C-alpha positions in Angstrom: 47.6 15.9 -12.9 44.4 17.5 -11.5 41.6 15.6 -9.8 38.3 15.9 -11.7 36.2 14.8 -8.7 36.2 15.6 -5.0 34.5 12.6 -3.4 34.3 12.3 0.3 32.3 10.4 2.9 32.5 13.2 5.4 29.0 14.2 6.6 27.7 17.7 5.9 27.5 19.8 9.1 24.1 21.5 9.8 25.0 22.7 13.3 24.5 26.3 12.4 20.8 25.6 11.9 20.4 23.6 15.1 19.9 20.4 13.0 21.4 17.0 13.2 21.0 16.5 9.4 19.0 17.4 6.3 15.5 16.2 7.1 14.3 16.6 3.5 14.6 13.7 1.1 17.2 14.0 -1.7 14.9 11.9 -3.9 11.4 12.9 -2.9 9.6 9.6 -3.4 7.1 8.4 -0.8 8.5 6.4 2.1 7.1 2.9 2.6 5.9 4.0 6.1 5.4 7.8 5.9 5.5 9.6 9.2 4.3 13.1 8.0 1.1 14.1 6.4 -0.3 17.6 6.3 -2.9 19.7 4.5 -5.4 18.1 2.1 -8.3 18.2 4.6 -10.7 17.4 1.8 -8.8 14.2 1.0 -8.3 13.1 4.6 -12.0 13.6 5.3 -13.0 11.6 2.3 -10.5 8.8 2.9 -11.4 8.7 6.6 -15.1 8.4 5.8 -14.6 5.6 3.3 -12.3 3.6 5.5 -14.3 4.2 8.7 -17.6 3.2 7.0 -16.1 -0.1 5.8 -14.6 -0.8 9.3 -17.7 0.1 11.2 -20.3 -1.6 8.9 -18.3 -4.2 7.1 -19.9 -3.0 3.9 -17.7 -2.4 0.8 -17.0 1.1 -0.2 -14.5 2.5 -2.7 -12.8 5.8 -3.5 -10.6 7.4 -6.2 -7.9 9.9 -5.1 -6.9 12.1 -8.1 -4.1 14.5 -8.3 -1.4 15.7 -10.7 2.1 14.2 -10.7 3.9 15.0 -7.5 0.9 16.2 -5.5 1.0 13.3 -3.1 -1.2 10.4 -4.4 1.3 7.7 -3.5 2.2 9.4 -0.2 -1.5 9.6 0.6 -2.2 5.9 -0.1 1.0 4.7 1.7 0.2 6.9 4.7 -3.3 5.5 5.0 -1.9 2.0 4.6 0.5 2.6 7.5 -2.5 3.6 9.7 -4.5 0.6 8.8 -1.7 -1.9 9.4 -2.0 -1.2 13.1 -5.6 -2.4 13.2 -6.0 -6.1 13.9 -9.4 -6.3 12.1 -8.1 -5.2 8.8 -5.8 -6.6 6.1 -4.3 -4.1 3.8 -2.2 -4.4 0.6 -0.6 -1.8 -1.7 -0.3 -2.2 -5.4 2.3 0.2 -7.0 0.6 0.1 -10.4 -2.1 -2.1 -12.1 0.2 -3.7 -14.6 -1.2 -5.5 -17.7 -4.4 -6.8 -16.1 -6.2 -7.8 -12.9 -4.0 -10.9 -12.4 -1.0 -8.4 -12.0 -3.0 -6.4 -9.4 -3.7 -9.7 -7.5 -0.1 -10.7 -7.7 1.2 -7.4 -6.3 -1.4 -7.4 -3.6 -0.3 -10.9 -2.4 3.3 -9.9 -2.5 2.7 -6.9 -0.4 0.9 -9.1 2.2 4.0 -11.3 2.1 4.7 -15.0 2.6 4.8 -14.8 6.4 1.4 -13.1 6.6 -0.3 -15.7 4.4 1.4 -18.5 6.3 0.1 -17.0 9.5 -3.4 -16.9 8.0 -3.1 -20.6 7.2 -2.2 -21.4 10.7 -5.0 -19.2 12.0 -7.5 -21.2 10.0 -6.0 -24.5 11.2 -6.4 -23.2 14.8 -10.1 -22.6 14.2 -10.5 -26.2 13.0 -8.3 -27.7 15.8 -10.5 -26.1 18.4 -13.5 -28.0 17.0 -11.9 -31.4 16.2 -9.3 -31.9 18.8 -8.9 -31.3 22.6 -6.4 -28.6 22.0 -7.5 -24.9 22.2 -5.1 -22.8 20.2 -6.2 -19.2 20.4 -4.0 -17.9 17.5 -2.0 -19.0 14.5 1.3 -18.9 16.4 -0.2 -21.1 19.1 -1.3 -23.6 16.4 2.2 -23.6 14.9 3.7 -24.4 18.3 1.3 -27.3 18.9 2.1 -28.8 15.5 5.9 -28.2 15.9 5.7 -29.9 19.3 3.7 -32.9 18.0 0.8 -32.1 20.3 -1.5 -31.9 17.2 -0.9 -33.9 14.1 -1.6 -32.4 10.7 -3.2 -35.6 9.6 -5.8 -35.1 12.3 -7.0 -31.7 11.1 -6.0 -31.2 7.4 -8.8 -33.2 5.8 -11.4 -31.3 7.8 -9.6 -28.0 7.2 -9.6 -28.5 3.4 -13.3 -29.4 3.4 -14.3 -26.4 5.5 -12.1 -24.0 3.6 -13.5 -25.2 0.3 -17.0 -24.5 1.6 -16.0 -21.0 2.8 -14.1 -20.1 -0.4 -16.0 -22.1 -3.0 -12.6 -22.7 -4.5 -11.1 -26.1 -3.6 -7.7 -25.5 -5.2 -7.3 -22.2 -3.3 -8.2 -24.1 -0.1 -5.5 -26.7 -0.8 -2.9 -24.1 -1.6 -3.6 -22.2 1.7 -3.3 -25.4 3.8 -0.1 -26.4 2.0 1.4 -23.2 3.3 2.1 -25.0 6.6 4.0 -27.9 5.0 7.7 -27.3 4.7 8.1 -29.4 1.6 5.4 -27.7 -0.4 4.9 -24.2 1.1 7.0 -22.5 -1.6 5.0 -24.2 -4.4 1.8 -23.2 -2.6 3.1 -19.6 -2.3 4.0 -19.5 -6.0 0.5 -20.7 -6.9 -1.2 -18.3 -4.6 0.7 -15.4 -6.0 -0.1 -16.3 -9.6 3.6 -16.9 -10.4 2.8 -20.2 -12.1 4.1 -23.6 -11.2 4.6 -26.8 -13.2 1.9 -29.4 -13.5 3.9 -31.9 -11.3 4.1 -29.4 -8.5 0.4 -28.7 -8.7 -0.3 -32.5 -8.7 1.7 -32.9 -5.5 -0.7 -30.6 -3.8 -3.8 -32.0 -5.6 -4.3 -28.6 -7.3 -6.0 -29.0 -10.6 -6.2 -25.4 -12.1 -3.6 -22.8 -13.0 -4.0 -19.3 -11.5 -3.0 -17.5 -14.6 -5.7 -15.1 -15.9 -7.9 -12.3 -14.7 -11.0 -14.4 -14.1 -9.0 -16.8 -11.8 -7.4 -13.7 -10.1 -10.8 -12.4 -9.2 -11.9 -15.8 -8.0 -8.7 -16.2 -5.9 -9.0 -12.7 -4.4 -12.6 -13.3 -3.4 -11.7 -16.6 -1.9 -9.0 -14.9 0.2 -11.4 -12.2 1.3 -14.0 -14.8 2.3 -11.4 -16.7 4.3 -10.4 -13.6 6.2 -14.0 -12.7 7.0 -14.5 -16.3 8.3 -11.5 -15.7 10.6 -13.1 -12.5 12.0 -11.5 -9.8 10.0 -13.8 -6.9 9.1 -12.4 -6.0 5.7 -9.6 -6.3 3.1 -8.2 -2.9 1.8 -6.5 -2.7 -1.6 -4.7 0.5 -2.5 -4.0 0.6 -6.3 -1.6 3.4 -7.2 -0.8 4.9 -10.6 -4.1 3.7 -11.9 -3.6 6.1 -14.9 -1.2 3.5 -16.4 -4.2 1.6 -17.6 -4.4 4.2 -20.3 -1.2 2.7 -21.8 -2.9 -0.6 -22.4 -4.6 -1.5 -25.6 -8.3 -0.7 -25.6 -9.2 -4.4 -25.2 -6.8 -4.9 -22.2 -8.0 -1.7 -20.6 -11.6 -2.8 -20.9 -10.7 -6.3 -19.6 -8.9 -4.8 -16.5 -11.8 -2.5 -15.7 -14.3 -5.3 -16.2 -12.4 -7.6 -13.8 -12.3 -4.9 -11.1 -16.0 -4.3 -11.6 -16.7 -8.0 -11.2 -14.6 -8.0 -8.1 -16.7 -5.2 -6.6 -19.9 -6.9 -7.7 -18.9 -10.2 -6.1 -17.8 -8.5 -2.8 -20.5 -6.2 -1.5 -19.1 -6.8 2.0 -15.6 -6.6 3.4 -13.8 -4.9 0.6 -12.4 -1.4 0.2 -10.6 -0.3 -2.9 -8.7 3.0 -3.0 -7.3 4.1 -6.3 -4.7 6.8 -7.0 -5.2 8.2 -10.5 -4.3 11.2 -12.7 -7.4 13.4 -13.1 -7.4 13.3 -16.9 -7.4 9.5 -17.0 -10.1 9.2 -14.4 -12.3 11.6 -16.4 -11.8 9.4 -19.5 -12.8 6.3 -17.4 -15.8 8.2 -16.1 -17.0 9.1 -19.6 -16.2 5.8 -21.4 -16.7 3.1 -18.8 -19.9 3.9 -16.9 -20.4 0.4 -15.6 -17.1 0.7 -13.8 -17.1 4.3 -12.6 -20.6 4.0 -11.2 -19.4 1.5 -8.7 -16.9 3.9 -7.2 -18.4 5.8 -4.3 -16.7 9.1 -4.9 -13.7 11.0 -6.1 -11.5 13.3 -4.1 -8.9 15.6 -5.6 -5.5 16.4 -4.0 -4.7 20.1 -4.3 -1.4 22.0 -4.5 -0.1 23.2 -1.2 -1.2 26.5 0.2 1.1 28.9 2.0 -0.2 27.7 5.3 0.3 24.0 4.5 3.8 24.7 3.1 4.8 26.2 6.5 3.3 23.3 8.3 5.0 20.7 6.1 8.5 22.4 6.3 8.2 22.8 10.1 7.3 19.1 10.6 10.3 18.0 8.5 12.7 20.3 10.3 11.4 19.2 13.8 12.5 15.7 12.9 16.2 16.7 13.0 16.2 19.6 15.5 18.6 19.4 18.4 16.7 22.1 20.2 13.0 22.8 20.7 10.9 23.8 17.7 12.0 27.0 16.0 9.3 27.4 13.4 10.6 27.2 9.8 14.1 28.6 10.6 16.5 28.6 8.8 13.9 29.3 6.0 12.6 32.9 6.0 9.1 33.9 5.1 10.1 35.4 1.8 12.3 32.3 1.1 9.3 30.0 1.5 7.3 32.3 -0.7 9.8 31.8 -3.5 9.8 28.0 -3.0 6.0 28.0 -3.1 6.0 30.0 -6.4 8.7 27.9 -7.9 7.0 24.7 -7.1 3.4 25.8 -7.8 2.5 24.0 -4.5 3.7 20.7 -5.9 4.7 18.7 -2.8 7.4 16.7 -4.6 9.0 19.8 -5.9 8.7 21.6 -2.6 10.7 18.8 -0.8 13.3 18.7 -3.5 13.9 22.5 -3.5 14.0 22.6 0.3 16.6 19.8 0.4 18.8 21.4 -2.1 18.5 24.9 -0.6 19.4 23.6 2.9 22.5 21.8 1.6 23.6 24.9 -0.4 23.1 27.1 2.7 25.1 24.7 4.9 28.0 24.6 2.4 28.1 28.4 2.2 27.8 28.8 6.0 24.6 30.8 5.6 22.5 31.3 8.7 19.2 31.9 6.8 17.6 30.7 3.6 16.2 33.9 2.1 14.3 34.6 -1.1 17.4 36.0 -2.7 19.5 32.9 -1.7 16.8 30.5 -3.0 16.8 32.3 -6.3 20.6 32.2 -6.5 21.1 28.6 -5.5 18.2 26.7 -7.1 
C-alpha cells in the first residue's frame, strides 16, 4: 500500500543561501505590525503631511489612499498605524472594512482600541477629577487605579462629579456613565458592550442608569464624537481612524451606501478639530464616490494613489526581506539574480502581493532542488 502524502514537520534548510529561513510570507497578507515599507514616495509624502498637520495643529484633515488589489493599501494603513501607536498624544484605531453602516465602523474602531485601552482612559479621567476634589494627586490612570484598589480614594467621593464633568465635556450623559462604569468590576463588561455598540438588555442599561441604546448610525456618530472630545479633554491631540477596504460600500444598497457616507460626512462636520480619517479604497469605487456624492468627497483633503513597484523598489523590497533572515552581512538580493527579479517583476506587473508570493515559492523551490541561485530560467520553470 503506497502513501499518498509525505507529511513532515522537518524544517526546510536554507543554509546554502546564508538564510535562517524563508523571510517571505507564504500567505502575503499584511502583518498587524508591519516592519518593512519601501517605495511609494508619493504615498508616504501625502500620508506624512496629513498626519503631521493634524498632530502639529490639532485641526482635522483626511486622506484617501487608492490602489488596485494587492498594491499595498492595507499594508500602508497598518504601517502608518504602527508608527502612530508609539506617540502618546495620539489614539489610533484600524477598521478592516466599513461593514453595513457607520455603526459597524464605530464598533470595529472601539474593538481595535480594546477593552484595556478604554478602561485606562476611564481611570485617566477619574485621575483628573481626583486631583481637583481630593487631596490625592494621581498623575496617570494607573496611579488612579492603585489609589482606588488600595482604598486611598473612594469611588463614591469622585464618581458623581466625574459623571457631571464628563457629561458636560461629551454632551452625552449615557456615554459618560458608560465610561465611568468601566472601572466597576460588576458592570464593566456591560459598559464595554454598550460602548462597542454590541447591545445590552434594558435591565443591564438600567443598572448603569443608561437610558438609550447605541444601535444606529446617528448614535454611533454621537458616541464617537463624545469619545474624541473626552480624549481631547485629557490632552490628546487627535484621534486617527484608518478605514480599509472602503470599496466594499459599493456592495451596499444605494440607500445604505448614501446613509454610510452621510454619517461619515456628519462626523467630519462635527469634528473640525482632533480627527484624522484615512481611507483605503479601490480607485474605481472612489471615482464613483467623487462623481456621485460631492458633499462627502469634497470634505476629503486629497487622494493619493499607490503605484506598482518599479525595478528599483523591487530590489529594495527583496533585499529588506532577505536581510531579516541572513546569518551573514547583507549580500544584496542573492540568491535572486538580476534577470530572475526581472521575470518576477514582469510576472507580477509590480503588484506587491504577487511579488512576495512568487519570491516565497521560488525560494522554497530553489532550496528543495539545492540551487545556489534563482535565475530567470528557474523562476519560469518553477512558478
